[in-house]
N, CA, C and O atoms as CSV, one atom per row, in Angstrom:
chain,resi,resn,atom,element,x,y,z
A,1,MET,N,N,-6.726,-17.820,-10.435
A,1,MET,CA,C,-7.077,-17.060,-11.622
A,1,MET,C,C,-6.245,-15.775,-11.657
A,1,MET,O,O,-6.110,-15.079,-10.651
A,2,ILE,N,N,-5.706,-15.486,-12.807
A,2,ILE,CA,C,-4.904,-14.281,-12.977
A,2,ILE,C,C,-5.846,-13.089,-13.100
A,2,ILE,O,O,-6.807,-13.114,-13.868
A,3,GLN,N,N,-5.553,-12.051,-12.332
A,3,GLN,CA,C,-6.413,-10.873,-12.247
A,3,GLN,C,C,-5.822,-9.728,-13.066
A,3,GLN,O,O,-4.633,-9.429,-12.960
A,4,THR,N,N,-6.655,-9.096,-13.877
A,4,THR,CA,C,-6.249,-7.890,-14.595
A,4,THR,C,C,-6.359,-6.720,-13.628
A,4,THR,O,O,-7.409,-6.483,-13.030
A,5,LEU,N,N,-5.254,-5.991,-13.486
A,5,LEU,CA,C,-5.220,-4.872,-12.551
A,5,LEU,C,C,-5.131,-3.549,-13.301
A,5,LEU,O,O,-4.532,-3.457,-14.372
A,6,ASP,N,N,-5.742,-2.529,-12.709
A,6,ASP,CA,C,-5.666,-1.173,-13.235
A,6,ASP,C,C,-5.697,-0.207,-12.051
A,6,ASP,O,O,-5.621,-0.633,-10.899
A,7,THR,N,N,-5.805,1.062,-12.325
A,7,THR,CA,C,-5.765,2.047,-11.242
A,7,THR,C,C,-6.943,1.918,-10.286
A,7,THR,O,O,-6.854,2.349,-9.137
A,8,LYS,N,N,-8.040,1.332,-10.742
A,8,LYS,CA,C,-9.229,1.208,-9.899
A,8,LYS,C,C,-9.122,0.081,-8.882
A,8,LYS,O,O,-9.657,0.202,-7.780
A,9,ASN,N,N,-8.449,-1.005,-9.219
A,9,ASN,CA,C,-8.421,-2.161,-8.318
A,9,ASN,C,C,-7.027,-2.506,-7.798
A,9,ASN,O,O,-6.878,-3.475,-7.053
A,10,PHE,N,N,-6.017,-1.747,-8.167
A,10,PHE,CA,C,-4.641,-2.077,-7.823
A,10,PHE,C,C,-4.389,-2.065,-6.324
A,10,PHE,O,O,-3.854,-3.033,-5.783
A,11,GLU,N,N,-4.762,-0.999,-5.649
A,11,GLU,CA,C,-4.480,-0.867,-4.211
A,11,GLU,C,C,-5.129,-1.987,-3.411
A,11,GLU,O,O,-4.508,-2.556,-2.513
A,12,GLU,N,N,-6.362,-2.300,-3.732
A,12,GLU,CA,C,-7.053,-3.380,-3.026
A,12,GLU,C,C,-6.358,-4.719,-3.277
A,12,GLU,O,O,-6.214,-5.529,-2.362
A,13,ALA,N,N,-5.927,-4.947,-4.520
A,13,ALA,CA,C,-5.293,-6.222,-4.871
A,13,ALA,C,C,-3.982,-6.435,-4.129
A,13,ALA,O,O,-3.692,-7.553,-3.701
A,14,ILE,N,N,-3.188,-5.385,-3.969
A,14,ILE,CA,C,-1.864,-5.563,-3.343
A,14,ILE,C,C,-1.909,-5.433,-1.828
A,14,ILE,O,O,-0.905,-5.681,-1.159
A,15,GLY,N,N,-3.048,-5.049,-1.279
A,15,GLY,CA,C,-3.126,-4.729,0.137
A,15,GLY,C,C,-3.148,-5.884,1.113
A,15,GLY,O,O,-2.955,-5.669,2.310
A,16,GLY,N,N,-3.375,-7.094,0.653
A,16,GLY,CA,C,-3.525,-8.210,1.578
A,16,GLY,C,C,-2.219,-8.767,2.100
A,16,GLY,O,O,-1.140,-8.483,1.578
A,17,ALA,N,N,-2.347,-9.570,3.148
A,17,ALA,CA,C,-1.178,-10.215,3.755
A,17,ALA,C,C,-0.624,-11.322,2.863
A,17,ALA,O,O,0.566,-11.631,2.918
A,18,GLU,N,N,-1.490,-11.918,2.039
A,18,GLU,CA,C,-1.040,-12.965,1.116
A,18,GLU,C,C,-0.331,-12.296,-0.066
A,18,GLU,O,O,-0.875,-11.364,-0.657
A,19,PRO,N,N,0.869,-12.755,-0.418
A,19,PRO,CA,C,1.610,-12.107,-1.503
A,19,PRO,C,C,0.882,-12.194,-2.846
A,19,PRO,O,O,0.147,-13.144,-3.118
A,20,ILE,N,N,1.109,-11.181,-3.668
A,20,ILE,CA,C,0.598,-11.172,-5.038
A,20,ILE,C,C,1.741,-10.755,-5.959
A,20,ILE,O,O,2.447,-9.782,-5.695
A,21,LEU,N,N,1.906,-11.501,-7.031
A,21,LEU,CA,C,2.918,-11.178,-8.032
A,21,LEU,C,C,2.243,-10.390,-9.140
A,21,LEU,O,O,1.279,-10.860,-9.744
A,22,VAL,N,N,2.746,-9.192,-9.409
A,22,VAL,CA,C,2.166,-8.336,-10.434
A,22,VAL,C,C,3.129,-8.259,-11.610
A,22,VAL,O,O,4.283,-7.853,-11.473
A,23,ASP,N,N,2.619,-8.660,-12.770
A,23,ASP,CA,C,3.375,-8.655,-14.020
A,23,ASP,C,C,3.048,-7.370,-14.778
A,23,ASP,O,O,1.898,-7.140,-15.154
A,24,PHE,N,N,4.057,-6.540,-15.000
A,24,PHE,CA,C,3.914,-5.336,-15.814
A,24,PHE,C,C,4.325,-5.712,-17.231
A,24,PHE,O,O,5.453,-6.154,-17.451
A,25,TRP,N,N,3.426,-5.541,-18.191
A,25,TRP,CA,C,3.621,-6.077,-19.533
A,25,TRP,C,C,2.960,-5.167,-20.570
A,25,TRP,O,O,2.312,-4.178,-20.226
A,26,ALA,N,N,3.140,-5.525,-21.860
A,26,ALA,CA,C,2.469,-4.831,-22.959
A,26,ALA,C,C,2.171,-5.848,-24.062
A,26,ALA,O,O,2.883,-6.840,-24.216
A,27,THR,N,N,1.125,-5.590,-24.814
A,27,THR,CA,C,0.699,-6.522,-25.861
A,27,THR,C,C,1.726,-6.655,-26.978
A,27,THR,O,O,1.822,-7.715,-27.597
A,28,TRP,N,N,2.486,-5.614,-27.246
A,28,TRP,CA,C,3.453,-5.613,-28.339
A,28,TRP,C,C,4.790,-6.256,-27.963
A,28,TRP,O,O,5.669,-6.388,-28.815
A,29,CYS,N,N,4.951,-6.647,-26.733
A,29,CYS,CA,C,6.220,-7.173,-26.209
A,29,CYS,C,C,6.232,-8.710,-26.284
A,29,CYS,O,O,5.482,-9.378,-25.572
A,30,GLY,N,N,7.086,-9.256,-27.150
A,30,GLY,CA,C,7.197,-10.705,-27.306
A,30,GLY,C,C,7.536,-11.435,-26.014
A,30,GLY,O,O,6.836,-12.381,-25.652
A,31,PRO,N,N,8.600,-11.023,-25.299
A,31,PRO,CA,C,8.909,-11.688,-24.028
A,31,PRO,C,C,7.766,-11.592,-23.015
A,31,PRO,O,O,7.593,-12.491,-22.193
A,32,CYS,N,N,6.991,-10.515,-23.069
A,32,CYS,CA,C,5.850,-10.366,-22.161
A,32,CYS,C,C,4.803,-11.437,-22.449
A,32,CYS,O,O,4.223,-12.006,-21.524
A,33,ARG,N,N,4.562,-11.709,-23.723
A,33,ARG,CA,C,3.589,-12.745,-24.078
A,33,ARG,C,C,4.069,-14.114,-23.609
A,33,ARG,O,O,3.273,-14.920,-23.126
A,34,LEU,N,N,5.378,-14.381,-23.749
A,34,LEU,CA,C,5.935,-15.638,-23.241
A,34,LEU,C,C,5.810,-15.713,-21.721
A,34,LEU,O,O,5.476,-16.765,-21.177
A,35,GLN,N,N,6.077,-14.601,-21.037
A,35,GLN,CA,C,5.943,-14.577,-19.578
A,35,GLN,C,C,4.500,-14.843,-19.181
A,35,GLN,O,O,4.238,-15.519,-18.186
A,36,GLY,N,N,3.576,-14.317,-19.951
A,36,GLY,CA,C,2.163,-14.571,-19.684
A,36,GLY,C,C,1.841,-16.057,-19.747
A,36,GLY,O,O,1.077,-16.563,-18.925
A,37,ASP,N,N,2.421,-16.760,-20.719
A,37,ASP,CA,C,2.216,-18.208,-20.812
A,37,ASP,C,C,2.759,-18.910,-19.573
A,37,ASP,O,O,2.127,-19.824,-19.044
A,38,VAL,N,N,3.935,-18.479,-19.111
A,38,VAL,CA,C,4.536,-19.063,-17.906
A,38,VAL,C,C,3.638,-18.808,-16.697
A,38,VAL,O,O,3.429,-19.704,-15.879
A,39,LEU,N,N,3.109,-17.598,-16.582
A,39,LEU,CA,C,2.249,-17.273,-15.444
A,39,LEU,C,C,0.967,-18.099,-15.461
A,39,LEU,O,O,0.469,-18.491,-14.406
A,40,HIS,N,N,0.431,-18.365,-16.646
A,40,HIS,CA,C,-0.748,-19.232,-16.737
A,40,HIS,C,C,-0.399,-20.653,-16.303
A,40,HIS,O,O,-1.203,-21.320,-15.651
A,41,GLU,N,N,0.790,-21.114,-16.663
A,41,GLU,CA,C,1.262,-22.433,-16.229
A,41,GLU,C,C,1.357,-22.498,-14.699
A,41,GLU,O,O,0.912,-23.466,-14.082
A,42,VAL,N,N,1.938,-21.462,-14.101
A,42,VAL,CA,C,2.059,-21.402,-12.637
A,42,VAL,C,C,0.676,-21.345,-11.999
A,42,VAL,O,O,0.426,-22.009,-10.993
A,43,ASP,N,N,-0.215,-20.560,-12.578
A,43,ASP,CA,C,-1.572,-20.424,-12.048
A,43,ASP,C,C,-2.306,-21.764,-12.076
A,43,ASP,O,O,-3.016,-22.100,-11.128
A,44,GLU,N,N,-2.142,-22.514,-13.134
A,44,GLU,CA,C,-2.800,-23.820,-13.223
A,44,GLU,C,C,-2.219,-24.805,-12.218
A,44,GLU,O,O,-2.956,-25.593,-11.626
A,45,ALA,N,N,-0.904,-24.768,-12.019
A,45,ALA,CA,C,-0.240,-25.694,-11.099
A,45,ALA,C,C,-0.465,-25.314,-9.633
A,45,ALA,O,O,-0.508,-26.187,-8.766
A,46,HIS,N,N,-0.609,-24.021,-9.357
A,46,HIS,CA,C,-0.738,-23.519,-7.981
A,46,HIS,C,C,-1.864,-22.482,-7.915
A,46,HIS,O,O,-1.590,-21.287,-7.800
A,47,PRO,N,N,-3.119,-22.919,-7.984
A,47,PRO,CA,C,-4.232,-21.960,-8.030
A,47,PRO,C,C,-4.374,-21.095,-6.780
A,47,PRO,O,O,-5.090,-20.094,-6.804
A,48,SER,N,N,-3.707,-21.463,-5.698
A,48,SER,CA,C,-3.796,-20.644,-4.484
A,48,SER,C,C,-2.923,-19.389,-4.566
A,48,SER,O,O,-3.115,-18.449,-3.795
A,49,LEU,N,N,-1.968,-19.371,-5.496
A,49,LEU,CA,C,-1.093,-18.196,-5.638
A,49,LEU,C,C,-1.854,-17.069,-6.311
A,49,LEU,O,O,-2.687,-17.303,-7.187
A,50,ARG,N,N,-1.563,-15.849,-5.895
A,50,ARG,CA,C,-2.222,-14.667,-6.456
A,50,ARG,C,C,-1.310,-14.011,-7.479
A,50,ARG,O,O,-0.165,-13.670,-7.183
A,51,ILE,N,N,-1.835,-13.837,-8.691
A,51,ILE,CA,C,-1.085,-13.233,-9.790
A,51,ILE,C,C,-1.954,-12.157,-10.417
A,51,ILE,O,O,-3.144,-12.363,-10.654
A,52,GLY,N,N,-1.347,-11.009,-10.683
A,52,GLY,CA,C,-2.038,-9.921,-11.362
A,52,GLY,C,C,-1.219,-9.431,-12.535
A,52,GLY,O,O,-0.004,-9.624,-12.582
A,53,LYS,N,N,-1.892,-8.793,-13.487
A,53,LYS,CA,C,-1.211,-8.251,-14.665
A,53,LYS,C,C,-1.624,-6.799,-14.866
A,53,LYS,O,O,-2.803,-6.454,-14.783
A,54,VAL,N,N,-0.629,-5.955,-15.130
A,54,VAL,CA,C,-0.859,-4.545,-15.426
A,54,VAL,C,C,-0.318,-4.255,-16.821
A,54,VAL,O,O,0.878,-4.403,-17.073
A,55,ASN,N,N,-1.196,-3.846,-17.716
A,55,ASN,CA,C,-0.774,-3.447,-19.055
A,55,ASN,C,C,-0.200,-2.034,-18.946
A,55,ASN,O,O,-0.921,-1.091,-18.618
A,56,VAL,N,N,1.098,-1.889,-19.222
A,56,VAL,CA,C,1.759,-0.593,-19.023
A,56,VAL,C,C,1.266,0.475,-19.995
A,56,VAL,O,O,1.365,1.666,-19.704
A,57,ASP,N,N,0.741,0.064,-21.141
A,57,ASP,CA,C,0.204,1.052,-22.078
A,57,ASP,C,C,-1.125,1.618,-21.591
A,57,ASP,O,O,-1.431,2.787,-21.827
A,58,ASP,N,N,-1.908,0.791,-20.914
A,58,ASP,CA,C,-3.208,1.226,-20.395
A,58,ASP,C,C,-3.096,1.901,-19.034
A,58,ASP,O,O,-3.952,2.704,-18.664
A,59,CYS,N,N,-2.043,1.577,-18.290
A,59,CYS,CA,C,-1.881,2.084,-16.914
A,59,CYS,C,C,-0.499,2.700,-16.735
A,59,CYS,O,O,0.288,2.256,-15.900
A,60,ARG,N,N,-0.221,3.709,-17.515
A,60,ARG,CA,C,1.110,4.341,-17.467
A,60,ARG,C,C,1.449,4.892,-16.090
A,60,ARG,O,O,2.607,4.868,-15.672
A,61,GLU,N,N,0.431,5.392,-15.382
A,61,GLU,CA,C,0.697,5.971,-14.064
A,61,GLU,C,C,1.209,4.906,-13.086
A,61,GLU,O,O,2.060,5.204,-12.248
A,62,LEU,N,N,0.706,3.678,-13.180
A,62,LEU,CA,C,1.213,2.607,-12.318
A,62,LEU,C,C,2.639,2.226,-12.716
A,62,LEU,O,O,3.487,1.993,-11.854
A,63,ALA,N,N,2.898,2.165,-14.015
A,63,ALA,CA,C,4.244,1.853,-14.485
A,63,ALA,C,C,5.240,2.918,-14.014
A,63,ALA,O,O,6.345,2.591,-13.581
A,64,MET,N,N,4.853,4.167,-14.100
A,64,MET,CA,C,5.729,5.245,-13.654
A,64,MET,C,C,5.923,5.204,-12.143
A,64,MET,O,O,7.033,5.409,-11.651
A,65,ARG,N,N,4.855,4.943,-11.416
A,65,ARG,CA,C,4.918,4.895,-9.951
A,65,ARG,C,C,5.938,3.868,-9.457
A,65,ARG,O,O,6.626,4.096,-8.463
A,66,PHE,N,N,6.029,2.744,-10.155
A,66,PHE,CA,C,6.942,1.687,-9.725
A,66,PHE,C,C,8.233,1.654,-10.533
A,66,PHE,O,O,8.995,0.691,-10.444
A,67,GLY,N,N,8.483,2.688,-11.313
A,67,GLY,CA,C,9.753,2.822,-12.028
A,67,GLY,C,C,9.993,1.751,-13.063
A,67,GLY,O,O,11.129,1.320,-13.261
A,68,ILE,N,N,8.935,1.313,-13.730
A,68,ILE,CA,C,9.078,0.272,-14.738
A,68,ILE,C,C,9.745,0.878,-15.968
A,68,ILE,O,O,9.168,1.729,-16.645
A,69,SER,N,N,10.964,0.429,-16.248
A,69,SER,CA,C,11.704,0.947,-17.400
A,69,SER,C,C,11.973,-0.130,-18.440
A,69,SER,O,O,12.427,0.171,-19.543
A,70,ALA,N,N,11.698,-1.380,-18.097
A,70,ALA,CA,C,11.847,-2.498,-19.023
A,70,ALA,C,C,10.752,-3.506,-18.701
A,70,ALA,O,O,10.343,-3.660,-17.550
A,71,ILE,N,N,10.287,-4.186,-19.741
A,71,ILE,CA,C,9.247,-5.199,-19.525
A,71,ILE,C,C,9.658,-6.489,-20.210
A,71,ILE,O,O,10.375,-6.454,-21.210
A,72,PRO,N,N,9.222,-7.622,-19.694
A,72,PRO,CA,C,8.379,-7.779,-18.527
A,72,PRO,C,C,9.139,-7.525,-17.227
A,72,PRO,O,O,10.297,-7.916,-17.075
A,73,THR,N,N,8.467,-6.870,-16.310
A,73,THR,CA,C,8.947,-6.718,-14.936
A,73,THR,C,C,7.855,-7.241,-14.027
A,73,THR,O,O,6.681,-6.909,-14.189
A,74,MET,N,N,8.252,-8.061,-13.070
A,74,MET,CA,C,7.302,-8.592,-12.092
A,74,MET,C,C,7.714,-8.100,-10.709
A,74,MET,O,O,8.885,-8.153,-10.334
A,75,ILE,N,N,6.725,-7.622,-9.964
A,75,ILE,CA,C,6.958,-7.160,-8.598
A,75,ILE,C,C,6.072,-7.981,-7.675
A,75,ILE,O,O,4.872,-8.120,-7.911
A,76,LEU,N,N,6.668,-8.519,-6.629
A,76,LEU,CA,C,5.915,-9.252,-5.620
A,76,LEU,C,C,5.572,-8.295,-4.484
A,76,LEU,O,O,6.456,-7.673,-3.895
A,77,PHE,N,N,4.278,-8.184,-4.184
A,77,PHE,CA,C,3.785,-7.314,-3.132
A,77,PHE,C,C,3.273,-8.152,-1.969
A,77,PHE,O,O,2.716,-9.234,-2.157
A,78,LYS,N,N,3.472,-7.629,-0.766
A,78,LYS,CA,C,2.925,-8.246,0.437
A,78,LYS,C,C,2.580,-7.114,1.386
A,78,LYS,O,O,3.393,-6.214,1.602
A,79,ASP,N,N,1.388,-7.149,1.953
A,79,ASP,CA,C,0.914,-6.088,2.852
A,79,ASP,C,C,1.027,-4.709,2.220
A,79,ASP,O,O,1.341,-3.732,2.900
A,80,GLY,N,N,0.769,-4.631,0.912
A,80,GLY,CA,C,0.781,-3.355,0.216
A,80,GLY,C,C,2.151,-2.826,-0.150
A,80,GLY,O,O,2.263,-1.739,-0.716
A,81,GLN,N,N,3.198,-3.578,0.166
A,81,GLN,CA,C,4.571,-3.127,-0.102
A,81,GLN,C,C,5.248,-4.033,-1.124
A,81,GLN,O,O,5.060,-5.249,-1.112
A,82,ALA,N,N,6.034,-3.427,-2.004
A,82,ALA,CA,C,6.853,-4.211,-2.930
A,82,ALA,C,C,7.985,-4.858,-2.141
A,82,ALA,O,O,8.750,-4.166,-1.468
A,83,VAL,N,N,8.095,-6.180,-2.219
A,83,VAL,CA,C,9.140,-6.877,-1.468
A,83,VAL,C,C,10.230,-7.448,-2.369
A,83,VAL,O,O,11.343,-7.708,-1.911
A,84,GLU,N,N,9.911,-7.645,-3.657
A,84,GLU,CA,C,10.931,-8.140,-4.579
A,84,GLU,C,C,10.506,-7.819,-5.999
A,84,GLU,O,O,9.320,-7.828,-6.327
A,85,SER,N,N,11.498,-7.535,-6.840
A,85,SER,CA,C,11.237,-7.196,-8.231
A,85,SER,C,C,12.227,-7.922,-9.130
A,85,SER,O,O,13.412,-8.016,-8.811
A,86,VAL,N,N,11.734,-8.437,-10.261
A,86,VAL,CA,C,12.600,-9.077,-11.256
A,86,VAL,C,C,12.208,-8.567,-12.632
A,86,VAL,O,O,11.030,-8.355,-12.919
A,87,THR,N,N,13.197,-8.375,-13.467
A,87,THR,CA,C,12.965,-7.916,-14.830
A,87,THR,C,C,13.464,-8.983,-15.796
A,87,THR,O,O,14.507,-9.602,-15.580
A,88,GLY,N,N,12.706,-9.183,-16.854
A,88,GLY,CA,C,13.070,-10.180,-17.859
A,88,GLY,C,C,12.263,-11.454,-17.686
A,88,GLY,O,O,11.621,-11.678,-16.660
A,89,LEU,N,N,12.315,-12.267,-18.706
A,89,LEU,CA,C,11.563,-13.518,-18.747
A,89,LEU,C,C,12.068,-14.491,-17.689
A,89,LEU,O,O,13.272,-14.717,-17.566
A,90,ARG,N,N,11.143,-15.064,-16.927
A,90,ARG,CA,C,11.469,-16.052,-15.887
A,90,ARG,C,C,10.647,-17.313,-16.129
A,90,ARG,O,O,9.502,-17.241,-16.576
A,91,ASP,N,N,11.241,-18.468,-15.830
A,91,ASP,CA,C,10.510,-19.719,-15.995
A,91,ASP,C,C,9.618,-19.985,-14.789
A,91,ASP,O,O,9.659,-19.249,-13.804
A,92,ALA,N,N,8.813,-21.042,-14.870
A,92,ALA,CA,C,7.847,-21.353,-13.813
A,92,ALA,C,C,8.537,-21.613,-12.479
A,92,ALA,O,O,8.031,-21.205,-11.434
A,93,ALA,N,N,9.683,-22.286,-12.501
A,93,ALA,CA,C,10.403,-22.573,-11.257
A,93,ALA,C,C,10.837,-21.278,-10.574
A,93,ALA,O,O,10.736,-21.163,-9.353
A,94,ALA,N,N,11.316,-20.311,-11.342
A,94,ALA,CA,C,11.752,-19.038,-10.771
A,94,ALA,C,C,10.568,-18.262,-10.204
A,94,ALA,O,O,10.684,-17.618,-9.161
A,95,VAL,N,N,9.436,-18.324,-10.887
A,95,VAL,CA,C,8.236,-17.620,-10.412
A,95,VAL,C,C,7.750,-18.231,-9.103
A,95,VAL,O,O,7.442,-17.506,-8.157
A,96,THR,N,N,7.679,-19.552,-9.041
A,96,THR,CA,C,7.225,-20.176,-7.802
A,96,THR,C,C,8.214,-19.949,-6.668
A,96,THR,O,O,7.812,-19.865,-5.507
A,97,GLU,N,N,9.488,-19.849,-6.982
A,97,GLU,CA,C,10.492,-19.573,-5.946
A,97,GLU,C,C,10.297,-18.174,-5.359
A,97,GLU,O,O,10.500,-17.979,-4.160
A,98,LEU,N,N,9.908,-17.204,-6.178
A,98,LEU,CA,C,9.597,-15.870,-5.669
A,98,LEU,C,C,8.519,-15.946,-4.589
A,98,LEU,O,O,8.630,-15.324,-3.532
A,99,PHE,N,N,7.484,-16.714,-4.876
A,99,PHE,CA,C,6.419,-16.887,-3.894
A,99,PHE,C,C,6.937,-17.626,-2.662
A,99,PHE,O,O,6.683,-17.205,-1.533
A,100,ARG,N,N,7.652,-18.714,-2.871
A,100,ARG,CA,C,8.109,-19.563,-1.783
A,100,ARG,C,C,8.936,-18.764,-0.768
A,100,ARG,O,O,8.721,-18.873,0.439
A,101,LYS,N,N,9.867,-17.974,-1.260
A,101,LYS,CA,C,10.744,-17.250,-0.321
A,101,LYS,C,C,10.090,-16.013,0.283
A,101,LYS,O,O,10.663,-15.378,1.168
A,102,ASN,N,N,8.902,-15.670,-0.186
A,102,ASN,CA,C,8.199,-14.509,0.363
A,102,ASN,C,C,6.866,-14.871,0.995
A,102,ASN,O,O,5.979,-14.025,1.116
A,103,GLY,N,N,6.724,-16.129,1.399
A,103,GLY,CA,C,5.568,-16.531,2.182
A,103,GLY,C,C,4.346,-16.966,1.421
A,103,GLY,O,O,3.265,-17.058,2.003
A,104,GLY,N,N,4.477,-17.241,0.120
A,104,GLY,CA,C,3.329,-17.722,-0.646
A,104,GLY,C,C,2.998,-19.153,-0.292
A,104,GLY,O,O,3.893,-19.952,-0.018
A,105,THR,N,N,1.722,-19.482,-0.293
A,105,THR,CA,C,1.270,-20.838,0.008
A,105,THR,C,C,1.150,-21.613,-1.286
A,105,THR,O,O,0.276,-21.343,-2.109
A,106,LEU,N,N,2.043,-22.585,-1.458
A,106,LEU,CA,C,2.028,-23.380,-2.695
A,106,LEU,C,C,1.138,-24.596,-2.569
A,106,LEU,O,O,1.013,-25.370,-3.517
């Protein structure tokens, strides 16, 4: 299940040893909506993967903290640290590959 993240639950969500992919997005962004569809596809195919979404308009401080200057941007976190970041629309294969090369259980 894709988790909505904000300043209240962000630290706890990224803190685990299991990787989590966090999608920084906005409702007005067309590519972000398409990326959301891809993430739902990945979530359905691989329910063990952890995916979170941060609305940059609602959580500007998180967007600023991670230097988000273009959306969609996805950051993969492991043990509370950002380990990889990609900007722009990615297909399901690219998303699952991010997990695969960073220790995600598919």
